[in-house]
C-alpha positions in Angstrom: 66.0 -17.5 -40.7 68.5 -20.4 -40.1 69.2 -23.6 -41.8 70.7 -26.9 -41.1 72.7 -26.6 -44.2 74.6 -24.0 -46.1 73.4 -25.2 -49.4 70.5 -23.5 -51.3 67.1 -24.8 -50.3 66.5 -25.5 -54.0 69.7 -27.6 -54.5 67.9 -30.9 -53.5 64.6 -32.6 -54.5 61.8 -33.2 -52.1 59.8 -31.1 -49.8 61.2 -28.3 -47.6 60.6 -28.6 -43.8 59.9 -25.3 -42.0 60.1 -25.2 -38.2 57.9 -22.6 -36.5 58.7 -21.9 -32.8 56.2 -20.8 -30.1 55.3 -17.5 -28.4 58.2 -15.9 -26.4 60.5 -18.6 -27.9 63.1 -18.5 -30.6 65.0 -20.6 -33.2 67.3 -21.7 -30.5 64.7 -23.4 -28.5 65.1 -27.0 -27.2 62.6 -28.5 -29.7 63.9 -26.3 -32.6 67.4 -27.6 -32.0 66.1 -31.2 -31.6 64.4 -31.0 -35.0 67.4 -29.3 -36.6 69.4 -32.4 -35.5 66.6 -34.8 -36.6 66.6 -33.2 -40.2 70.4 -33.5 -40.4 70.2 -37.1 -39.5 67.5 -37.8 -42.1 69.3 -35.7 -44.8 66.4 -33.4 -45.3 66.3 -29.6 -45.7 65.0 -27.7 -42.6 64.6 -23.9 -42.2 64.0 -22.8 -38.6 62.2 -19.6 -38.9 62.4 -16.6 -36.6 58.8 -15.7 -35.8 59.5 -12.7 -33.6 58.1 -10.4 -36.3 58.1 -7.6 -36.9 59.6 -7.6 -33.3 58.5 -9.5 -30.1 57.3 -6.3 -28.6 55.1 -5.6 -31.8 54.3 -9.2 -32.6 51.5 -9.8 -35.1 50.1 -13.0 -36.3 49.6 -11.6 -39.8 53.4 -10.8 -39.9 54.1 -14.4 -38.8 51.8 -15.8 -41.6 53.5 -13.5 -44.2 57.0 -14.5 -43.0 56.1 -18.2 -43.3 54.6 -17.6 -46.9 57.8 -15.8 -47.9 59.7 -18.8 -46.8 57.5 -21.0 -48.8 58.0 -18.7 -51.8 61.8 -19.1 -51.3 61.4 -22.8 -51.3 60.3 -22.8 -55.0 57.6 -20.3 -55.6 54.2 -21.6 -56.7 55.7 -25.1 -57.3 57.0 -25.4 -53.6 56.1 -28.4 -51.5 56.4 -27.8 -47.8 55.9 -29.6 -44.5 55.2 -27.3 -41.6 56.4 -28.3 -38.0 55.1 -26.0 -35.3 55.0 -25.7 -31.6 52.3 -23.8 -29.7 51.8 -20.5 -31.4 53.9 -21.9 -34.3 51.5 -24.9 -34.4 48.6 -22.4 -34.7 50.5 -20.6 -37.5 51.2 -23.8 -39.3 47.5 -24.7 -39.3 46.5 -21.2 -40.5 49.0 -21.2 -43.2 48.0 -24.7 -44.4 44.4 -23.6 -44.4 45.3 -20.9 -46.9 48.2 -22.3 -49.0 48.0 -25.4 -51.1 51.7 -25.7 -51.2 51.7 -27.1 -47.6 51.7 -30.9 -47.8 51.5 -31.9 -44.2 51.5 -30.3 -40.7 53.2 -31.7 -37.6 51.9 -29.6 -34.6 53.0 -29.7 -30.8 50.4 -28.3 -28.5 49.0 -25.9 -31.1 47.7 -22.8 -29.5 44.1 -22.8 -30.8 41.8 -20.0 -29.7 44.7 -18.1 -28.2 43.1 -14.7 -27.9 40.0 -16.0 -25.9 42.2 -18.2 -23.8 44.6 -15.3 -23.0 41.8 -13.3 -21.4 40.8 -16.4 -19.3 44.4 -17.1 -18.4 45.5 -13.7 -17.1 42.1 -12.7 -15.6 39.7 -9.8 -16.4 41.6 -7.2 -14.5 44.9 -7.9 -16.2 43.1 -8.1 -19.6 41.5 -4.7 -19.1 44.8 -3.2 -18.1 46.6 -4.7 -21.2 43.7 -3.3 -23.4 43.8 0.2 -21.8 47.5 0.5 -21.5 48.3 -1.3 -24.8 51.1 -3.4 -23.1 51.5 -6.6 -21.1 54.7 -7.7 -19.4 55.6 -11.4 -20.1 58.5 -13.8 -19.5 60.6 -13.9 -22.7 62.0 -17.4 -22.8 64.5 -16.4 -25.5 66.2 -13.7 -23.5 65.4 -15.0 -20.1 64.2 -11.5 -19.2 60.9 -9.8 -18.9 59.5 -8.2 -22.0 56.2 -6.6 -23.1 53.9 -7.4 -25.9 51.4 -4.9 -27.4 47.5 -5.5 -27.2 47.4 -5.6 -30.9 48.7 -9.1 -30.9 45.7 -10.7 -29.3 43.3 -8.2 -30.8 44.3 -9.2 -34.3 44.1 -12.9 -33.4 40.6 -12.4 -32.0 39.6 -10.7 -35.3 41.1 -13.7 -37.3 39.1 -16.2 -35.2 35.9 -14.2 -35.8 36.4 -13.9 -39.5 37.7 -17.3 -40.2 36.3 -19.3 -37.4 38.0 -20.5 -34.2 39.2 -23.8 -35.8 41.5 -23.7 -38.9 40.1 -25.5 -41.8 43.1 -27.7 -42.6 42.6 -30.3 -45.4 46.1 -31.9 -45.4 47.4 -34.7 -43.1 48.0 -33.5 -39.6 49.6 -35.1 -36.5 49.4 -33.4 -33.1 51.4 -34.3 -30.1 49.9 -32.7 -26.9 50.7 -33.2 -23.2 47.8 -34.2 -20.9 49.4 -31.9 -18.2 49.6 -28.8 -20.3 48.6 -25.9 -18.2 49.1 -23.3 -21.1 47.1 -24.9 -23.9 44.5 -27.4 -22.6 44.7 -30.7 -24.5 40.9 -30.6 -24.8 41.3 -28.1 -27.5 43.4 -30.5 -29.6 40.8 -33.2 -28.7 38.0 -31.1 -30.0 39.7 -30.0 -33.1 40.8 -33.4 -34.1 37.4 -35.1 -33.4 35.8 -36.1 -36.7 38.7 -35.2 -38.8 40.0 -38.4 -40.2 43.2 -36.8 -41.6 44.1 -35.6 -38.2 45.6 -37.9 -35.5 46.2 -36.7 -31.9 48.9 -38.4 -29.8 48.6 -37.5 -26.1 51.6 -37.8 -23.8 52.2 -37.5 -20.1 53.9 -34.0 -20.2 53.4 -30.4 -19.9 53.4 -27.6 -22.4 57.0 -27.5 -23.3 57.1 -31.2 -24.1 60.7 -31.3 -23.2 60.6 -34.6 -21.5 58.8 -36.1 -24.5 61.2 -34.9 -27.1 62.3 -38.6 -28.1 58.6 -39.5 -28.5 57.9 -36.3 -30.4 60.7 -37.2 -32.8 59.6 -40.8 -33.2 56.1 -39.5 -34.0 57.6 -37.3 -36.6 59.6 -40.2 -38.1 56.3 -42.2 -38.4 54.1 -39.4 -39.7 56.6 -38.0 -42.1 58.0 -41.2 -43.4 56.7 -40.6 -46.9 58.6 -37.3 -47.1 61.8 -38.6 -45.5 62.4 -41.3 -48.3 62.8 -44.0 -45.6 
């Protein structure tokens, strides 16, 4: 877990901001670094979490949720007040944690990976899915290391179970802003449209970009400025 400051996260008043990166990403991603600079500019506390837990190969969504919850505990225990900023898988994690934890005050999500398990099967095809299930492993591009890596089937199997038990749409009751690219070929923007429809506390901002939103970072940060103004003291 990294921080934009060497001071304790309990040294200053106000909410703690936690950044949650995406699948096959890391705390060193472009958007994570952009938000670290954004937080430093605003003088707020930001923790960029490493969600490759317990490892990338053995990735589990439950371990990710537990890791985020421990970070919230560290932010002040039951009295903590936290804003979650998440990209893709991190956006999904932010929504699931907010669904369960009343200490989350707001969620800022970029291309949240709703219904990831179901979409994974559609994305890779039935043959590759069957092979993944039977062998237990799928080779993927690891954006953090720039090499091939493998992920065990338990990752999507657990996600599918979570969606069955809790429902495919996280029941988030706090304010949410989503930024999603209309040219996203990894997480269809239609998912964010469907989830935000009828939820008055959720606002979807669509941009002309792909899944990584790299070209839209200035717009993303501007949306964060606007949405999180009450937490920034500006």
